[in-house]
C-alpha positions as CSV (number, residue, x, y, z in Angstrom):
1,M,90.0,107.3,95.3
2,S,89.8,104.7,92.4
3,G,90.4,107.7,90.4
4,L,94.0,108.0,91.6
5,S,95.5,105.8,88.7
6,S,96.7,108.7,86.4
7,W,98.3,112.0,86.6
8,P,97.5,114.3,83.7
9,G,100.5,116.6,83.8
10,K,101.3,119.3,86.1
11,D,97.6,120.6,86.5
12,L,97.4,122.2,89.9
13,N,93.8,121.8,90.2
14,Y,94.1,118.4,89.7
15,I,96.9,118.1,92.2
16,H,94.8,120.1,94.6
17,S,91.7,117.7,94.3
18,I,94.1,114.5,94.8
19,I,95.7,116.2,97.9
20,N,92.4,117.0,99.3
21,Q,91.2,113.4,99.2
22,Y,94.2,112.2,101.0
23,L,93.8,114.9,103.7
24,K,90.1,114.0,104.1
25,Y,91.2,110.4,105.2
26,G,93.4,112.2,107.9
27,Y,96.8,111.4,106.2
28,S,99.9,113.4,106.9
29,L,101.5,114.1,103.5
30,I,105.2,114.8,102.5
31,P,106.8,115.6,99.1
32,V,109.1,112.9,97.7
33,D,111.6,112.8,94.8
34,K,111.8,110.2,92.0
35,E,114.3,108.2,94.2
36,K,111.5,108.0,97.1
37,R,113.6,110.4,99.2
38,P,111.6,113.0,101.3
39,C,112.3,116.5,99.9
40,I,111.9,118.0,103.4
41,Y,112.7,117.1,106.9
42,W,109.8,114.7,107.4
43,K,109.9,113.3,110.8
44,R,108.1,116.3,112.4
45,Y,105.2,115.3,110.2
46,Q,104.9,112.3,112.4
47,Y,103.3,114.6,115.0
48,R,101.4,117.2,112.9
49,R,99.8,117.4,109.4
50,A,100.9,119.8,106.7
51,T,98.3,122.2,105.5
52,I,97.1,122.0,101.8
53,K,98.8,125.1,101.2
54,D,102.2,123.8,102.5
55,I,101.8,120.6,100.3
56,L,101.1,122.7,97.2
57,K,104.1,124.8,97.8
58,W,106.4,121.8,98.3
59,H,105.2,120.4,94.8
60,I,105.9,123.7,93.2
61,Q,109.2,124.3,95.2
62,F,110.6,121.1,94.6
63,D,109.2,120.3,91.1
64,T,107.8,117.0,92.1
65,L,104.2,115.4,91.8
66,N,105.1,112.6,94.1
67,I,103.3,111.9,97.3
68,G,104.5,110.4,100.6
69,I,102.0,109.3,103.4
70,V,103.5,109.2,106.8
71,T,102.5,106.0,108.4
72,G,101.6,105.1,111.9
73,Y,99.6,107.1,114.5
74,I,99.3,110.4,112.8
75,S,97.7,109.0,109.6
76,Q,96.0,106.0,111.5
77,L,97.7,103.9,108.7
78,A,99.7,100.7,108.5
79,V,101.0,99.3,105.3
80,I,102.4,95.8,104.5
81,D,105.2,96.2,101.9
82,V,105.7,93.1,99.8
83,D,108.6,93.1,97.3
84,D,109.3,89.3,97.4
85,L,106.3,88.0,95.6
86,S,107.1,84.4,96.6
87,L,106.0,85.4,100.0
88,L,102.4,86.3,99.2
89,P,100.9,82.7,99.5
90,E,102.0,82.4,103.1
91,L,101.1,86.0,103.9
92,K,97.5,85.5,102.3
93,E,97.3,82.4,104.6
94,R,98.3,84.2,107.8
95,I,96.4,87.5,106.8
96,P,93.5,86.7,104.6
97,E,92.3,90.4,104.8
98,I,94.9,91.4,102.3
99,N,92.6,89.9,99.5
100,E,90.0,92.4,100.5
101,T,91.7,95.8,101.7
102,T,93.1,98.6,99.7
103,R,96.0,97.4,97.6
104,V,98.4,99.4,95.7
105,K,100.7,98.2,92.7
106,T,104.4,99.3,93.2
107,S,107.4,98.7,90.8
108,R,108.3,95.5,92.9
109,G,105.3,94.3,94.4
110,Y,102.2,95.4,96.5
111,H,101.2,97.7,99.2
112,Y,98.3,96.4,101.5
113,Y,96.7,99.2,103.5
114,F,95.0,99.0,107.0
115,S,93.1,101.5,109.1
116,L,94.7,101.7,112.7
117,N,91.5,102.8,114.4
118,G,93.3,104.0,117.4
119,Q,96.0,101.4,117.6
120,N,99.6,102.3,117.8
121,I,101.7,100.2,115.6
122,R,105.5,100.3,115.4
123,S,107.1,99.4,112.0
124,T,109.2,96.3,111.6
125,S,111.4,95.1,108.7
126,R,110.8,91.3,109.5
127,L,107.0,90.7,109.8
128,F,106.5,86.9,110.7
129,G,110.2,86.7,110.6
130,K,110.2,87.0,106.9
131,N,111.3,89.6,104.4
132,L,108.0,91.4,104.9
133,E,108.0,95.1,106.0
134,L,105.0,96.6,108.2
135,K,105.2,100.3,107.9
136,G,103.8,101.9,111.1
137,N,105.1,104.7,113.3
138,G,108.4,106.2,112.0
139,N,107.9,105.4,108.5
140,Y,106.2,106.5,105.3
141,I,105.0,105.1,101.9
142,I,104.9,106.3,98.3
143,A,101.4,107.1,97.5
144,P,99.6,107.0,94.0
145,P,99.6,108.2,91.4
146,S,103.5,109.0,92.2
147,V,106.0,107.9,89.6
148,I,109.2,106.2,90.9
149,K,112.0,105.4,88.2
150,N,109.3,105.6,85.3
151,Y,106.8,103.4,87.3
152,R,103.4,104.9,88.2
153,Y,102.0,103.6,91.5
154,S,98.3,102.9,91.3
155,Y,95.4,101.4,93.3
156,E,94.0,98.1,92.3
157,I,91.6,98.2,95.3
158,P,90.7,101.7,96.3
159,L,91.2,103.5,99.6
160,S,87.2,103.3,100.2
161,K,87.8,99.6,100.6
162,I,90.5,100.0,103.4
163,L,89.9,97.4,106.5
164,P,90.8,97.8,110.0
165,I,94.3,96.4,111.0
166,P,93.9,92.6,111.9
167,E,94.4,91.8,115.5
168,K,97.1,89.3,114.4
169,L,99.0,92.2,113.1
170,V,98.7,94.2,116.2
171,K,100.0,91.4,118.2
172,K,102.8,90.5,116.0
173,S,104.2,93.9,115.5
174,D,103.9,94.8,119.2
175,D,104.3,91.4,120.7
176,K,105.7,92.8,124.0
177,I,102.7,95.0,124.5
178,T,100.0,94.7,127.2
179,N,97.3,97.2,126.8
180,K,99.1,98.7,124.0
181,Y,102.1,99.3,126.3
182,I,105.5,97.9,126.2
183,I,106.4,95.7,129.0
184,F,110.0,97.0,130.2
185,R,112.5,95.0,132.1
186,I,113.0,97.1,135.4
187,P,116.9,97.7,135.7
188,K,118.8,95.8,138.4
189,Y,118.6,97.2,141.9
190,H,121.6,99.1,143.0
191,G,120.4,100.4,146.3
192,H,118.1,103.1,145.2
193,N,114.3,103.3,145.3
194,M,112.9,101.6,142.2
195,D,109.3,102.8,142.4
196,C,109.6,106.0,140.3
197,I,111.5,104.1,137.5
198,R,108.8,101.5,137.4
199,Q,106.2,104.2,137.6
200,I,107.4,106.0,134.6
201,L,108.1,102.8,132.5
202,K,104.6,101.4,133.0
203,R,102.4,104.2,132.1
204,E,101.6,106.0,128.8
205,L,103.0,109.5,128.9
206,K,100.8,112.2,127.1
207,E,101.8,115.7,126.0
208,G,102.7,117.8,128.8
209,E,104.4,115.1,130.7
210,R,106.7,113.5,128.4
211,N,109.6,115.8,128.8
212,N,109.7,115.9,132.6
213,S,108.9,112.1,132.9
214,L,111.6,111.0,130.5
215,F,114.2,113.5,131.9
216,I,113.3,112.0,135.5
217,L,113.7,108.4,134.1
218,Y,117.2,109.3,132.6
219,N,118.6,110.7,135.7
220,L,117.1,108.0,138.2
221,L,118.7,105.3,136.0
222,L,121.9,107.0,136.2
223,Q,121.7,107.4,140.0
224,N,121.0,103.7,140.2
225,K,124.3,103.1,138.8
226,N,123.4,102.2,135.1
227,S,125.4,103.4,132.5
228,R,124.8,106.5,130.4
229,E,124.3,104.3,127.3
230,Y,121.9,102.0,129.0
231,A,119.9,105.0,130.4
232,R,119.7,106.6,127.0
233,K,118.8,103.2,125.3
234,T,116.0,102.9,127.9
235,V,114.6,106.3,127.5
236,E,114.7,106.2,123.8
237,K,112.8,102.8,123.8
238,K,110.2,104.3,126.2
239,N,109.8,107.4,123.8
240,R,109.3,105.2,120.9
241,S,106.5,103.4,122.7
242,L,104.4,106.5,123.0
243,A,101.6,107.6,120.9
244,N,103.2,110.9,120.2
245,P,107.0,110.7,121.0
246,L,109.5,113.4,121.4
247,T,111.6,114.4,118.5
248,E,115.3,113.6,118.4
249,I,115.9,117.3,119.2
250,E,113.7,117.3,122.3
251,L,115.4,114.1,123.6
252,K,118.8,115.7,123.4
253,K,117.8,118.3,125.6
254,I,116.8,115.8,128.1
255,Y,120.3,114.2,128.2
256,R,122.1,117.6,128.6
257,K,120.4,118.4,132.2
258,S,121.0,116.7,135.5
259,Y,119.5,116.7,139.0
260,H,120.3,114.9,142.1
261,Y,116.9,114.2,143.7
262,G,116.0,110.6,144.6
263,C,112.6,109.0,144.1
264,S,111.0,110.4,147.2
265,G,112.1,113.9,146.2
266,I,110.5,114.1,142.9
267,R,107.3,111.7,143.3
268,E,105.1,114.9,143.2
269,K,106.5,115.8,139.9
270,L,105.5,112.5,138.2
271,P,102.2,112.0,136.6
């Protein structure tokens, strides 16, 4: 991947080879324009990867050669985005691995790549309380050799040198996680059994059980006299904690339905 430092015109064979290299790393790719904006509805590609045929079609359709990589669980990729270079000395002291891992030169600073190796990292715009962005779930980066506002992104350290995510970053980005799962505050008791709420909040929900469990969680919170706003925020927070969260459209369907069974009546429906 050290060869990704130039872009010799609109050569489809060259584009094909570049995209193939990214796909071999397991990255989920999207097309972006010269303003860094996705050319498509990109969030679905947090959960599935586009094919090479789709990607080449996009580049022709939108007349763009710029590539975005969806960060987080789907690509097993986290990236520290540094725009304020005055913060680099402190960052290097905290995370010395950035001197060794894959590095991309951007128009304002650097991108430092890390492999997640099965970790589930959420994005934050205030890493270590500073103006440093950690791009994980729910985010994307501009990848070389894209050109943004006449500046070509390029590798200073190639992808072949990418290092695993430092443990310090895992703890800092998910400092309320135990065994990779968020610790939720159990809502106030209002006279209803809390066991089912606690059961859903404490476990990782996998495909096949997400919709049903979040639907039950939402309704149990309402039955326990919590506001709709509180119930929605709790469901959304739980959804964001999942390795493969539901889409916004799927979540909206959960809020439209209701049922009136208590915890004892739906226990067998829970995972």
